[in-house]
Backbone bond lengths (Angstrom), bond angles and torsions (degrees), N, CA, C in turn:
res aa  C-N    CA-C-N  psi(-1)  N-CA   C-N-CA  omega(-1)  CA-C   N-CA-C  phi
1 X - - - 1.488 - - 1.532 112.42 -
2 X 1.294 117.99 6.79 1.477 120.73 -169.90 1.523 109.33 -57.50
3 X 1.290 113.25 122.34 1.506 121.30 171.27 1.511 113.24 66.88
4 X 1.292 122.19 13.61 1.426 123.09 -179.15 1.542 105.22 -72.15
5 X 1.388 111.83 138.09 1.501 120.04 176.16 1.508 108.87 -71.90
6 X 1.299 117.06 145.00 1.410 123.75 176.93 1.543 111.19 -130.27
7 X 1.338 117.30 134.10 1.384 123.18 -179.31 1.526 111.90 -128.50
8 X 1.312 118.47 -179.76 1.451 122.31 -173.50 1.501 113.00 -136.16
9 X 1.301 117.13 130.08 1.481 124.52 175.92 1.559 109.89 -108.02
10 X 1.331 112.39 121.69 1.489 116.55 179.70 1.497 108.79 -121.06
11 X 1.389 115.75 133.62 1.421 121.38 173.11 1.464 115.81 -95.93
12 X 1.330 117.25 10.10 1.461 124.88 179.96 1.595 108.15 49.89
13 X 1.313 116.57 59.03 1.466 119.86 -175.12 1.539 113.74 -65.22
14 X 1.318 113.44 138.28 1.425 121.75 171.85 1.500 108.66 -93.41
15 X 1.329 115.24 107.23 1.504 120.04 -176.42 1.546 111.95 -74.89
16 X 1.337 115.40 146.65 1.423 120.45 174.54 1.510 110.96 -53.96
17 X 1.341 114.46 124.75 1.471 118.26 -176.56 1.521 112.48 94.48
18 X 1.287 118.06 -6.34 1.472 125.11 -176.56 1.544 111.18 -111.11
19 X 1.368 114.07 -177.47 1.462 119.01 -176.31 1.540 109.14 -128.28
20 X 1.323 115.95 166.33 1.459 121.79 176.41 1.558 110.76 -59.52
21 X 1.344 112.75 -40.89 1.481 117.64 -179.73 1.536 110.29 -59.64
22 X 1.337 116.77 -43.31 1.456 120.53 177.50 1.505 113.08 -66.31
23 X 1.280 115.50 -34.47 1.490 120.75 178.16 1.539 111.20 -66.05
24 X 1.311 116.51 -41.76 1.453 118.03 179.87 1.484 112.80 -73.18
25 X 1.333 117.30 -32.68 1.452 120.27 174.39 1.533 110.56 -68.44
26 X 1.283 117.45 -34.43 1.488 122.20 175.96 1.492 110.74 -67.16
27 X 1.332 116.04 -36.49 1.501 118.85 177.40 1.500 112.45 -65.78
28 X 1.315 118.62 -40.01 1.475 121.20 178.15 1.546 109.57 -67.47
29 X 1.308 117.63 -39.50 1.450 118.95 177.50 1.533 112.66 -67.37
30 X 1.351 115.91 -38.29 1.452 118.40 177.42 1.537 111.89 -66.34
31 X 1.337 117.32 -36.18 1.450 120.74 177.80 1.552 111.44 -62.67
32 X 1.309 114.30 -43.00 1.493 117.73 178.74 1.601 109.33 -64.49
33 X 1.307 113.98 -37.92 1.476 118.88 176.91 1.467 111.34 -64.96
34 X 1.325 119.34 -43.74 1.471 125.27 -179.04 1.572 108.16 -62.44
35 X 1.315 115.58 -43.02 1.467 117.46 178.86 1.547 112.33 -59.85
36 X 1.354 115.57 -44.85 1.427 120.54 179.58 1.564 110.87 -62.46
37 X 1.333 117.41 -29.16 1.507 122.33 -176.19 1.476 113.44 -87.85
38 X 1.353 117.20 -1.19 1.470 119.12 177.40 1.527 114.14 89.25
39 X 1.311 120.23 15.01 1.471 119.17 175.03 1.517 108.92 -67.49
40 X 1.305 114.74 145.02 1.479 119.25 -172.29 1.542 111.08 -83.54
41 X 1.346 114.85 -41.46 1.482 119.49 179.27 1.555 108.83 -133.57
42 X 1.332 112.83 156.73 1.448 122.86 172.01 1.486 108.19 -128.66
43 X 1.354 116.86 103.70 1.429 123.71 -176.39 1.511 112.04 -104.13
44 X 1.358 115.35 148.91 1.423 123.28 175.14 1.546 110.76 -124.88
45 X 1.289 117.50 152.13 1.481 120.07 -171.51 1.510 109.25 -120.26
46 X 1.401 112.38 145.18 1.424 123.37 -178.94 1.580 110.31 -83.40
47 X 1.283 116.66 119.43 1.489 121.50 169.86 1.547 105.85 -139.54
48 X 1.317 114.15 149.22 1.408 120.70 -179.13 1.536 112.72 -127.56
49 X 1.358 116.64 152.70 1.416 123.66 177.49 1.544 111.41 53.95
50 X 1.340 115.44 35.85 1.449 121.95 179.15 1.507 109.67 -116.57
51 X 1.349 116.13 114.90 1.488 120.65 -172.48 1.571 111.92 -65.88
52 X 1.340 117.16 -13.94 1.475 119.91 -172.88 1.495 112.49 -107.60
53 X 1.355 117.77 5.68 1.514 121.20 -174.34 1.510 108.25 -131.90
54 X 1.343 117.38 129.49 1.463 123.68 -174.43 1.506 113.85 -106.14
55 X 1.358 117.76 8.66 1.485 119.85 -173.08 1.510 111.49 -104.95
56 X 1.330 118.23 33.75 1.468 121.09 -178.27 1.504 110.00 -64.22
57 X 1.279 121.17 -46.01 1.490 125.95 176.51 1.549 106.48 -81.63
58 X 1.258 118.72 70.61 1.434 122.44 -164.94 1.512 113.28 -63.28
59 X 1.352 118.48 -42.83 1.464 119.11 -179.96 1.528 110.95 -64.60
60 X 1.309 116.93 -34.02 1.495 119.83 178.31 1.517 109.85 -63.56
61 X 1.327 117.54 -44.51 1.439 122.08 -177.37 1.526 108.87 -67.65
62 X 1.304 117.10 -40.77 1.473 121.08 177.22 1.516 110.76 -57.40
63 X 1.305 115.67 -43.83 1.460 119.37 176.60 1.542 112.78 -58.26
64 X 1.322 117.77 -43.66 1.441 121.43 179.72 1.530 110.52 -63.36
65 X 1.348 116.07 -45.25 1.461 122.53 178.57 1.527 110.30 -61.46
66 X 1.287 119.98 -46.94 1.436 123.81 -178.74 1.512 110.66 -62.84
67 X 1.316 117.91 -36.36 1.460 123.14 -178.97 1.538 110.12 -70.54
68 X 1.300 116.97 -30.23 1.513 124.51 -177.24 1.488 112.13 -87.60
69 X 1.329 119.48 -7.10 1.475 122.36 -179.08 1.506 108.28 -123.07
70 X 1.318 117.20 178.20 1.436 122.55 -173.71 1.510 114.41 -121.05
71 X 1.311 117.70 -46.75 1.468 120.18 -172.46 1.556 114.67 -124.20
72 X 1.262 118.94 -26.61 1.498 120.46 -175.37 1.509 107.69 -63.20
73 X 1.379 114.54 142.81 1.479 121.49 174.04 1.529 105.91 -70.65
74 X 1.321 115.17 143.56 1.470 121.02 -178.39 1.483 105.84 -129.08
75 X 1.382 118.97 139.27 1.412 118.50 179.23 1.528 114.87 -170.43
76 X 1.287 113.68 -166.11 1.465 119.57 -176.66 1.491 111.86 -109.09
77 X 1.297 117.11 129.36 1.427 121.38 178.13 1.543 110.30 -130.76
78 X 1.311 120.19 57.73 1.436 123.45 8.08 1.546 114.83 -150.41
79 X 1.256 112.32 -170.69 1.506 121.11 170.12 1.551 106.25 -88.22
80 X 1.283 116.58 129.64 1.462 122.38 178.79 1.524 108.21 -88.74
81 X 1.351 114.98 92.94 1.490 122.26 -167.71 1.511 113.23 -57.22
82 X 1.341 121.84 -36.01 1.478 118.21 178.49 1.511 114.13 -59.39
83 X 1.367 120.16 -12.65 1.428 122.32 177.73 1.519 111.70 -83.57
84 X 1.352 119.80 -7.31 1.440 120.43 -166.91 1.535 111.97 -140.32
85 X 1.340 113.62 157.17 1.470 116.12 167.69 1.521 108.78 -81.74
86 X 1.364 117.76 136.38 1.436 119.04 -177.16 1.476 113.87 -55.59
87 X 1.299 122.03 -36.61 1.453 123.70 177.58 1.549 113.36 -56.91
88 X 1.306 115.89 -41.18 1.470 120.30 179.71 1.538 111.23 -64.13
89 X 1.343 115.26 -42.83 1.443 119.30 178.98 1.555 110.04 -65.81
90 X 1.356 115.83 -41.36 1.436 117.93 177.39 1.495 112.89 -60.52
91 X 1.353 118.08 -39.05 1.442 120.06 178.47 1.457 111.38 -69.33
92 X 1.338 119.32 -40.09 1.490 123.12 178.67 1.517 110.99 -59.42
93 X 1.375 114.00 -55.17 1.448 119.39 -174.12 1.519 110.92 -76.20
94 X 1.299 116.78 -29.75 1.471 120.87 172.40 1.544 110.78 -61.65
95 X 1.308 115.84 -42.45 1.452 120.15 175.44 1.538 112.22 -63.23
96 X 1.325 113.83 -45.09 1.485 116.76 176.02 1.554 112.39 -58.17
97 X 1.340 115.70 -44.17 1.451 121.23 -177.33 1.508 109.15 -66.15
98 X 1.328 118.15 -34.19 1.471 121.01 177.40 1.558 112.24 -71.10
99 X 1.275 115.08 -34.55 1.451 117.69 177.19 1.523 114.65 -79.20
100 X 1.316 116.87 -29.50 1.481 123.75 -178.31 1.534 109.42 -130.93
101 X 1.319 118.56 70.14 1.460 121.88 -172.32 1.526 111.41 -58.05
102 X 1.373 114.61 136.21 1.428 119.86 176.45 1.472 118.39 71.18
103 X 1.371 116.07 14.57 1.451 120.31 -177.51 1.574 114.62 -125.57
104 X 1.306 118.06 -2.18 1.467 120.83 -171.12 1.523 111.19 -108.63
105 X 1.358 114.96 130.11 1.447 122.95 173.58 1.534 110.88 -112.64
106 X 1.289 116.73 153.41 1.500 120.23 176.46 1.545 107.88 -131.06
107 X 1.274 117.34 107.25 1.467 123.71 171.22 1.469 111.02 -93.25
108 X 1.300 121.10 136.69 1.423 125.43 -178.01 1.461 116.30 -119.13
109 X 1.302 118.02 131.07 1.465 123.39 177.14 1.469 112.90 -115.53
110 X 1.353 114.75 158.89 1.504 120.35 -178.78 1.504 111.61 -97.44
111 X 1.318 118.07 -21.42 1.473 121.37 -178.29 1.545 108.45 -73.55
112 X 1.311 117.85 154.51 1.484 120.09 179.71 1.523 114.78 -75.73
113 X 1.316 117.38 -14.47 1.468 118.65 -179.21 1.521 114.30 66.66
114 X 1.293 112.44 26.20 1.490 119.57 -176.46 1.543 106.38 -172.39
115 X 1.368 114.48 -176.76 1.460 119.34 173.20 1.509 108.37 -85.23
116 X 1.406 115.74 170.11 1.396 118.47 -175.59 1.530 115.83 -66.44
117 X 1.314 115.97 -31.26 1.418 118.76 176.09 1.552 112.51 -62.69
118 X 1.321 113.84 -45.41 1.487 120.57 178.51 1.594 107.24 -65.12
119 X 1.319 116.63 -41.29 1.469 117.40 179.57 1.486 113.31 -57.76
120 X 1.433 115.71 -39.09 1.442 116.08 178.10 1.513 111.77 -70.91
121 X 1.334 119.67 -28.97 1.406 120.25 176.71 1.504 112.88 -69.76
122 X 1.350 118.16 -25.27 1.435 123.29 179.45 1.545 110.73 -80.56
123 X 1.275 117.62 -40.98 1.476 121.17 -178.15 1.491 108.70 -137.61
124 X 1.308 117.17 83.51 1.434 123.69 -170.30 1.560 111.79 -65.79
125 X 1.393 115.89 -28.47 1.461 117.55 -175.79 1.501 112.61 -90.14
126 X 1.347 117.86 7.01 1.450 120.60 -177.82 1.591 109.95 -71.95
127 X 1.275 117.33 127.93 1.468 120.46 179.95 1.536 107.06 -162.84
128 X 1.302 113.43 170.83 1.479 119.53 176.93 1.518 114.40 85.88
129 X 1.319 115.60 -167.21 1.440 123.02 -177.73 1.545 111.89 -66.00
130 X 1.330 115.89 166.89 1.428 121.73 179.96 1.516 109.85 -67.58
131 X 1.309 115.98 115.51 1.478 123.27 -176.88 1.502 111.44 -100.81
132 X 1.368 117.53 7.33 1.421 118.55 -171.04 1.545 113.95 -55.80
133 X 1.267 123.72 -50.22 1.489 123.88 -179.48 1.552 111.44 -56.82
134 X 1.398 114.14 -43.12 1.490 116.60 -179.96 1.557 111.07 -67.93
135 X 1.350 115.01 -36.04 1.530 117.59 179.71 1.544 110.45 -66.37
136 X 1.360 115.01 -36.66 1.451 118.68 179.07 1.532 112.04 -63.82
137 X 1.319 115.68 -45.46 1.423 121.48 177.38 1.517 113.10 -63.23
138 X 1.372 114.45 -40.34 1.471 118.50 178.45 1.574 110.14 -64.77
139 X 1.309 115.33 -42.72 1.486 120.06 -178.08 1.540 108.78 -64.17
140 X 1.341 119.37 -44.87 1.380 122.41 -179.26 1.553 111.79 -60.75
141 X 1.350 113.92 -36.54 1.452 119.93 179.40 1.525 111.08 -63.34
142 X 1.337 118.44 -35.90 1.452 120.84 -178.99 1.547 112.20 -63.91
143 X 1.357 117.88 -23.77 1.484 121.25 -179.32 1.499 111.16 -85.27
144 X 1.333 117.63 -8.48 1.485 117.20 -176.69 1.555 108.46 -87.26
145 X 1.332 116.04 176.30 1.429 120.02 174.49 1.476 111.38 -64.09
146 X 1.356 119.15 141.03 1.478 120.23 -176.84 1.538 112.55 -67.07
147 X 1.291 116.26 147.04 1.424 122.86 178.47 1.563 113.85 -99.37
148 X 1.259 116.17 150.52 1.466 118.65 179.35 1.520 112.45 -54.62
149 X 1.324 113.61 128.91 1.499 116.72 177.25 1.561 113.49 80.47
150 X 1.386 118.25 5.57 1.425 120.75 -179.75 1.521 111.03 -61.66
151 X 1.320 119.46 122.25 1.473 122.72 -174.72 1.505 112.27 -73.98
152 X 1.292 119.07 -41.90 1.470 124.41 -177.10 1.513 111.61 -118.34
153 X 1.294 117.62 126.21 1.412 122.99 -178.93 1.520 110.90 -128.54
154 X 1.302 117.89 149.71 1.474 124.75 175.64 1.504 108.55 -93.68
155 X 1.288 115.87 113.32 1.488 121.80 -177.53 1.518 107.36 -131.07
156 X 1.340 118.73 110.75 1.465 129.16 -7.77 1.482 110.36 -69.04
157 X 1.292 116.43 159.30 1.467 124.00 177.85 1.487 111.88 149.12
158 X 1.302 117.80 -53.00 1.441 121.84 -178.72 1.532 113.61 -57.33
159 X 1.320 117.17 134.53 1.433 119.57 179.62 1.519 116.57 82.19
160 X 1.368 116.59 -6.26 1.445 120.37 -177.55 1.559 114.03 -76.57
161 X 1.272 112.64 -23.00 1.526 117.71 179.81 1.522 111.46 55.32
162 X 1.278 119.52 40.98 1.458 123.56 -177.27 1.558 106.30 -56.88
163 X 1.349 121.23 125.47 1.439 121.72 174.95 1.545 112.57 -62.18
164 X 1.298 115.46 124.24 1.507 122.26 178.90 1.450 110.21 -106.54
165 X 1.313 116.19 126.71 1.469 125.67 176.46 1.525 110.78 -106.66
166 X 1.323 117.89 148.00 1.428 121.73 171.46 1.526 106.58 -99.71
167 X 1.311 115.21 133.06 1.533 121.91 177.68 1.544 104.30 -110.57
168 X 1.398 114.38 156.01 1.410 115.63 -180.00 1.512 109.24 -174.23
169 X 1.351 115.31 159.72 1.439 123.96 175.11 1.608 109.60 -130.65
170 X 1.292 114.99 14.31 1.458 119.65 -178.76 1.535 106.56 -145.99
171 X 1.330 116.31 -177.55 1.470 121.12 -178.48 1.534 110.58 -75.96
172 X 1.280 118.90 -20.17 1.504 120.67 -179.57 1.526 111.12 -59.56
173 X 1.338 118.82 -49.19 1.453 118.56 -179.28 1.517 112.17 -66.08
174 X 1.340 117.59 -36.29 1.466 120.86 178.37 1.519 108.61 -60.41
175 X 1.317 119.70 -47.07 1.476 121.19 -179.28 1.530 111.37 -65.25
176 X 1.298 119.40 -40.75 1.445 121.47 -179.95 1.507 111.59 -67.88
177 X 1.298 116.66 -42.90 1.486 120.04 177.64 1.528 109.92 -59.63
178 X 1.319 116.02 -44.54 1.490 119.53 179.55 1.493 111.02 -63.65
179 X 1.333 116.26 -42.68 1.565 122.16 -178.40 1.543 109.16 -62.60
180 X 1.306 117.93 -41.22 1.502 121.69 -176.63 1.482 113.59 -90.26
181 X 1.308 117.97 -9.12 1.485 120.19 179.85 1.485 110.06 72.64
182 X 1.320 119.40 45.51 1.480 123.85 -178.15 1.538 109.13 -109.36
183 X 1.339 117.55 151.45 1.469 118.55 166.01 1.473 109.53 -66.13
184 X 1.402 115.27 152.42 1.468 121.04 -169.67 1.508 109.68 -134.16
185 X 1.354 112.84 130.62 1.460 119.02 176.45 1.550 107.09 -119.16
186 X 1.363 113.75 129.16 1.457 120.48 -176.74 1.551 107.72 -98.92
187 X 1.363 116.27 136.13 1.441 121.12 -176.47 1.567 110.90 -85.32
188 X 1.292 112.64 56.88 1.520 118.22 -176.70 1.515 111.48 -73.22
189 X 1.330 118.44 -7.53 1.456 119.55 179.60 1.525 112.50 -72.59
190 X 1.325 115.93 -16.17 1.519 117.54 178.59 1.523 111.30 -140.31
191 X 1.340 120.71 -10.00 1.440 120.41 -175.76 1.566 106.16 -145.78
192 X 1.310 116.36 75.11 1.452 118.77 -171.61 1.577 116.09 -88.38
193 X 1.273 119.49 -0.99 1.464 120.51 -165.28 1.566 111.31 -62.59
194 X 1.324 119.51 -34.98 1.445 120.06 -177.47 1.488 115.05 -102.20
195 X 1.366 113.28 15.45 1.427 118.72 -169.11 1.582 113.89 -57.65
196 X 1.301 118.35 -53.15 1.436 120.31 -175.42 1.527 113.12 -66.68
197 X 1.343 116.17 -39.98 1.432 118.28 175.84 1.518 114.54 -65.96
198 X 1.314 115.59 -36.47 1.461 121.40 179.98 1.529 109.58 -65.47
199 X 1.325 117.32 -45.35 1.467 123.56 179.43 1.525 109.68 -61.60
200 X 1.301 119.05 -42.49 1.448 123.55 -179.12 1.533 111.55 -66.61
201 X 1.340 115.98 -44.75 1.482 122.05 -179.42 1.526 109.29 -64.26
202 X 1.306 116.13 -44.81 1.468 121.04 176.99 1.525 111.73 -53.54
203 X 1.286 117.37 -57.22 1.433 123.42 -176.10 1.555 111.38 -63.66
204 X 1.347 117.06 -43.10 1.428 119.61 -177.56 1.509 113.12 -66.20
205 X 1.315 117.65 -38.13 1.469 121.91 -172.73 1.492 113.29 -98.86
206 X 1.273 118.85 1.06 1.460 122.83 -175.35 1.556 110.09 -58.32
207 X 1.323 117.47 136.96 1.424 119.44 168.96 1.549 107.82 -135.42
208 X 1.309 120.18 143.01 1.473 121.45 -172.99 1.515 111.59 -56.29
209 X 1.328 115.70 138.49 1.437 124.38 179.00 1.506 109.07 -146.36
210 X 1.283 115.90 -112.88 1.495 118.40 175.00 1.540 109.20 -68.90
211 X 1.312 119.77 -24.68 1.463 123.54 172.23 1.509 109.41 -121.94
212 X 1.307 115.20 154.39 1.458 120.21 -175.47 1.523 113.40 -85.45
213 X 1.331 114.61 -21.09 1.463 120.86 -175.12 1.513 109.20 -142.96
214 X 1.342 117.98 150.46 1.429 120.24 -179.57 1.494 115.02 -61.68
215 X 1.326 116.75 143.27 1.463 119.28 177.41 1.518 105.57 -137.03
216 X 1.352 113.88 109.55 1.473 120.78 -174.84 1.521 111.64 -104.95
217 X 1.333 116.21 125.03 1.432 121.98 179.76 1.527 110.30 -108.48
218 X 1.331 117.65 129.75 1.462 123.29 -179.81 1.538 107.82 -103.39
219 X 1.371 115.58 127.52 1.480 120.20 176.87 1.514 109.11 -91.30
220 X 1.318 118.20 131.40 1.456 121.82 -172.21 1.560 108.79 -139.34
221 X 1.324 114.40 128.79 1.459 119.67 174.76 1.510 109.28 -76.14
222 X 1.353 116.92 140.37 1.444 121.12 177.68 1.551 108.90 -133.67
223 X 1.331 113.69 127.99 1.512 118.79 171.07 1.516 103.12 -127.84
224 X 1.340 116.62 99.80 1.470 120.05 -179.95 1.491 110.20 -115.58
225 X 1.320 114.14 143.75 1.534 117.23 179.30 1.584 104.16 -155.86
226 X 1.280 110.55 176.86 1.509 118.82 -176.27 1.486 112.09 -67.25
227 X 1.347 116.27 -27.24 1.461 121.73 179.93 1.503 106.67 -129.35
228 X 1.384 117.07 154.81 1.395 122.77 178.25 1.580 109.90 -65.15
229 X 1.317 113.10 -41.07 1.467 118.49 -178.28 1.566 111.47 -58.09
230 X 1.321 114.09 -42.35 1.499 118.55 178.38 1.533 111.13 -66.04
231 X 1.276 116.51 -41.57 1.472 120.76 -177.57 1.560 109.34 -62.35
232 X 1.321 116.19 -46.67 1.475 122.26 179.12 1.482 107.52 -61.25
233 X 1.353 121.38 -39.87 1.401 122.37 179.68 1.522 112.14 -66.48
234 X 1.293 118.64 -42.80 1.494 125.19 176.19 1.519 109.73 -56.29
235 X 1.339 118.08 -40.77 1.436 120.98 -179.20 1.492 116.90 -63.37
236 X 1.363 115.21 -22.76 1.475 122.10 -177.13 1.518 111.16 -63.08
237 X 1.326 119.83 -25.89 1.421 121.62 179.81 1.555 109.70 -63.95
238 X 1.354 115.21 -49.00 1.448 117.48 179.45 1.503 113.95 -71.19
239 X 1.321 117.45 -33.17 1.427 118.60 172.51 1.541 111.94 -57.83
240 X 1.315 115.56 -46.12 1.479 120.35 -178.59 1.522 108.64 -66.32
241 X 1.311 118.58 -40.95 1.435 123.51 -176.86 1.524 110.86 -62.88
242 X 1.358 114.77 -43.47 1.465 121.25 179.85 1.535 108.74 -66.92
243 X 1.306 115.76 -41.60 1.505 119.36 179.86 1.515 109.78 -65.74
244 X 1.322 119.71 -40.50 1.445 120.97 -179.83 1.519 110.36 -64.16
245 X 1.367 118.02 -36.36 1.459 121.21 176.40 1.529 111.78 -63.96
246 X 1.315 117.71 -40.59 1.427 124.08 179.66 1.534 109.14 -69.46
247 X 1.281 117.14 -31.75 1.452 122.29 176.87 1.548 113.94 -74.12
248 X 1.347 114.17 -8.80 1.437 119.02 -176.42 1.499 114.01 81.50
249 X 1.343 116.49 19.96 1.449 120.50 -176.39 1.583 108.49 -129.72
250 X 1.356 116.11 59.42 1.485 116.04 178.98 1.557 111.65 -63.54
251 X 1.292 114.35 148.33 1.463 121.60 -178.56 1.475 113.84 -161.04
252 X 1.291 118.57 -169.99 1.511 120.08 174.59 1.520 111.01 -60.81
253 X 1.337 115.68 157.12 1.401 120.54 178.17 1.540 113.37 -63.52
254 X 1.320 117.42 118.91 1.490 121.20 -170.48 1.548 109.69 -67.80
255 X 1.270 112.53 156.86 1.501 121.26 171.20 1.491 108.61 -67.96
256 X 1.339 116.91 148.05 1.479 117.48 178.07 1.527 112.83 -66.36
257 X 1.310 113.23 161.93 1.498 119.45 178.53 1.512 105.50 -127.68
258 X 1.375 115.53 157.44 1.430 122.64 -179.90 1.587 109.38 -69.95
259 X 1.324 117.03 -37.14 1.409 121.49 -175.91 1.495 111.47 -137.68
260 X 1.377 117.79 106.45 1.440 121.44 -176.65 1.518 112.72 -61.23
261 X 1.327 117.42 -22.19 1.431 120.80 -176.39 1.572 112.25 -70.65
262 X 1.348 113.58 -16.47 1.437 120.13 176.80 1.543 113.40 -74.84
263 X 1.306 116.35 -17.91 1.510 118.47 -175.03 1.581 109.15 -123.35
264 X 1.298 118.13 0.96 1.495 117.73 -179.28 1.556 106.83 -144.63
265 X 1.313 116.63 142.97 1.369 123.79 175.49 1.551 113.56 -72.53
266 X 1.280 119.09 164.77 1.447 119.84 178.11 1.523 112.96 -63.74
267 X 1.318 123.12 -42.47 1.478 121.17 174.28 1.506 112.61 -60.40
268 X 1.348 116.14 -42.71 1.425 119.63 178.04 1.546 112.31 -60.00
269 X 1.309 114.02 -45.28 1.510 117.33 179.70 1.534 110.66 -61.71
270 X 1.275 115.90 -38.56 1.460 119.87 -179.82 1.509 110.79 -61.36
271 X 1.347 115.01 -42.86 1.455 121.58 178.91 1.513 111.57 -62.27
272 X 1.360 115.51 -48.04 1.496 122.52 -177.88 1.564 108.80 -63.75
273 X 1.306 114.82 -48.50 1.476 117.67 -176.87 1.487 112.68 -66.07
274 X 1.332 118.74 -29.15 1.448 120.65 174.23 1.540 109.60 -65.38
275 X 1.346 115.57 -44.86 1.482 119.71 -176.87 1.534 108.85 -67.38
276 X 1.351 119.28 -31.97 1.484 121.89 -178.24 1.479 111.46 -100.32
277 X 1.273 118.78 26.63 1.455 121.96 -171.94 1.549 113.33 -67.34
278 X 1.291 114.53 -32.39 1.514 118.72 -179.81 1.547 108.84 -81.01
279 X 1.243 115.25 80.17 1.453 120.60 -170.00 1.525 109.80 -145.63
280 X 1.341 112.82 168.25 1.434 121.30 172.50 1.552 106.56 -139.01
281 X 1.290 117.71 126.02 1.468 123.93 -174.91 1.489 111.49 -134.15
282 X 1.282 119.42 133.77 1.447 121.00 173.99 1.519 114.69 136.83
283 X 1.302 114.77 -158.58 1.441 121.89 174.53 1.573 111.27 -72.13
284 X 1.274 117.28 169.48 1.529 118.81 -177.94 1.548 107.97 -57.06
285 X 1.284 121.63 -41.13 1.425 121.94 178.79 1.476 114.10 -60.20
286 X 1.385 114.41 -47.91 1.450 119.10 178.74 1.510 112.18 -64.17
287 X 1.317 118.63 -42.70 1.445 122.24 178.93 1.533 108.76 -62.17
288 X 1.351 118.61 -41.46 1.463 119.74 179.03 1.532 111.63 -59.47
289 X 1.301 114.64 -43.76 1.538 118.25 -179.80 1.476 108.99 -64.18
290 X 1.358 120.35 -44.95 1.465 122.62 -177.07 1.486 114.13 -66.98
291 X 1.356 116.86 -42.45 1.417 119.68 175.16 1.548 114.10 -63.16
292 X 1.297 114.35 -40.07 1.467 120.54 176.94 1.536 111.36 -61.33
293 X 1.312 117.39 -37.06 1.455 122.47 175.55 1.542 111.90 -61.99
294 X 1.288 117.78 -45.99 1.459 120.53 179.32 1.514 109.63 -68.17
295 X 1.335 120.00 -40.76 1.435 122.01 176.95 1.546 112.79 -58.87
296 X 1.326 113.14 -48.63 1.487 119.64 179.56 1.536 111.90 -59.58
297 X 1.356 115.65 -37.15 1.413 121.69 -176.99 1.576 114.07 -75.95
298 X 1.326 116.01 -41.19 1.450 120.77 -174.00 1.514 113.42 -105.13
299 X 1.288 120.95 -18.81 1.474 124.31 -179.29 1.500 111.27 52.59
300 X 1.334 121.07 52.59 1.452 120.43 177.81 1.517 110.95 -70.84
301 X 1.347 113.98 157.37 1.453 120.43 173.30 1.516 112.40 -82.70
302 X 1.400 113.09 -21.12 1.415 117.80 -178.89 1.535 107.25 -157.97
303 X 1.345 116.43 150.53 1.420 122.46 175.07 1.552 109.45 -106.29
304 X 1.257 118.86 143.93 1.458 119.79 168.50 1.515 105.80 -125.02
305 X 1.336 116.45 118.01 1.463 121.37 -175.39 1.519 111.24 -96.19
306 X 1.292 115.21 145.75 1.455 120.44 174.09 1.497 108.92 -143.27
307 X 1.331 118.87 -179.48 1.462 120.84 -179.21 1.553 109.05 160.52
308 X 1.259 115.45 113.69 1.478 119.78 -177.99 1.528 107.40 -85.32
309 X 1.362 116.29 116.78 1.403 122.97 -178.74 1.538 108.61 -128.79
310 X 1.344 116.45 131.19 1.430 119.08 -172.06 1.519 113.88 -64.31
311 X 1.282 121.55 -41.89 1.430 125.77 -179.00 1.500 109.98 -87.26
312 X 1.349 119.86 116.52 1.493 121.10 -177.62 1.533 113.00 -58.95
313 X 1.356 117.23 -32.25 1.494 118.49 179.92 1.530 107.93 -69.67
314 X 1.331 119.06 -42.13 1.441 122.02 -179.96 1.548 110.92 -65.05
315 X 1.336 114.54 -34.17 1.451 119.66 177.29 1.490 110.91 -65.71
316 X 1.323 118.68 -46.19 1.447 122.05 177.43 1.522 110.98 -60.06
317 X 1.319 116.28 -41.94 1.482 120.31 -178.93 1.563 108.16 -66.25
318 X 1.312 120.27 -41.47 1.432 122.60 177.29 1.548 110.17 -55.02
319 X 1.297 116.83 -51.29 1.437 120.59 -179.37 1.542 113.14 -65.85
320 X 1.306 116.00 -29.44 1.464 119.08 175.04 1.544 111.26 -67.67
321 X 1.325 116.35 -43.08 1.473 120.15 177.88 1.533 109.74 -63.74
322 X 1.321 113.85 -42.34 1.536 115.19 179.12 1.498 110.45 -63.15
323 X 1.341 120.73 -42.50 1.411 125.53 178.66 1.516 111.31 -59.14
324 X 1.330 115.05 -45.32 1.479 121.39 177.99 1.530 110.90 -57.56
325 X 1.342 116.18 -40.47 1.451 119.59 -179.63 1.501 110.35 -67.48
326 X 1.336 117.02 -40.29 1.491 120.35 -174.58 1.518 110.56 -76.44
327 X 1.339 118.10 -32.11 1.400 119.59 176.76 1.530 112.43 -67.89
328 X 1.313 114.22 -33.89 1.492 122.34 -175.38 1.531 112.54 -80.33
329 X 1.357 115.48 -13.55 1.473 119.53 -174.31 1.498 113.43 -65.77
């Protein structure tokens, strides 16, 4: 793990008993904390119609976080491009890059980040075949220097060269990232099944584009605490949240429980634990060993850590312990 960069993905969770305002304030505080701990990036993700996530207006939250910090890169992990016209995203992130030069990242995903009814409410005129690759190319073009006679320009946006990342949880994103020469982040924190194949395809097929060499980011859940018992307990909030989503009952992030088996059946737990398999849970020593195992296995260029924890103070402490481990590696 020597000198590997580490970043942080935050979904701005609304905890059970809390409010969206508190969740957003906690996000800003966590970003300041991450900057002090040496995290390279602080990314937020777009989700809609989700009672437990406050980062729906992702570009707005990114602006707040960037204004509250000084040096850490801030960005989207990611923007779900099928929900938007490329020009609008170019203007939003071009504005952010103009306000915070050299600090803004744009990760793009192909999934809607919601159910189909919500997706239609977001982009009512969306129809026809999958335009995602064309939309990505169009969006990247808006960040380049304007061409003579160009009819539509992103202002602000043009000339900002905002770094564009491809996100994915399948082989599709790996192939597209390789084809366009983009850095690639795999959503292994909730959908790890195609992880190894996607990493291999991306590296094997990469051809220079916006970047000259492949850059693979591995997403990893972390629940770190002073004792293993407490770390396992902290993890139960995300286990419950994931299970509630699969049951069709999404809601605020649940409070932790002492024994997850009291609220989930054995088959349900097997499903959840499979989805959250790319994780590190326990004391700093245990987390160090588990992260090292994933790094040795996948050889990522960068890690992006996440972890839904009900108590904001416990969440900050977990990311502090993880950062201590990575700095010491």
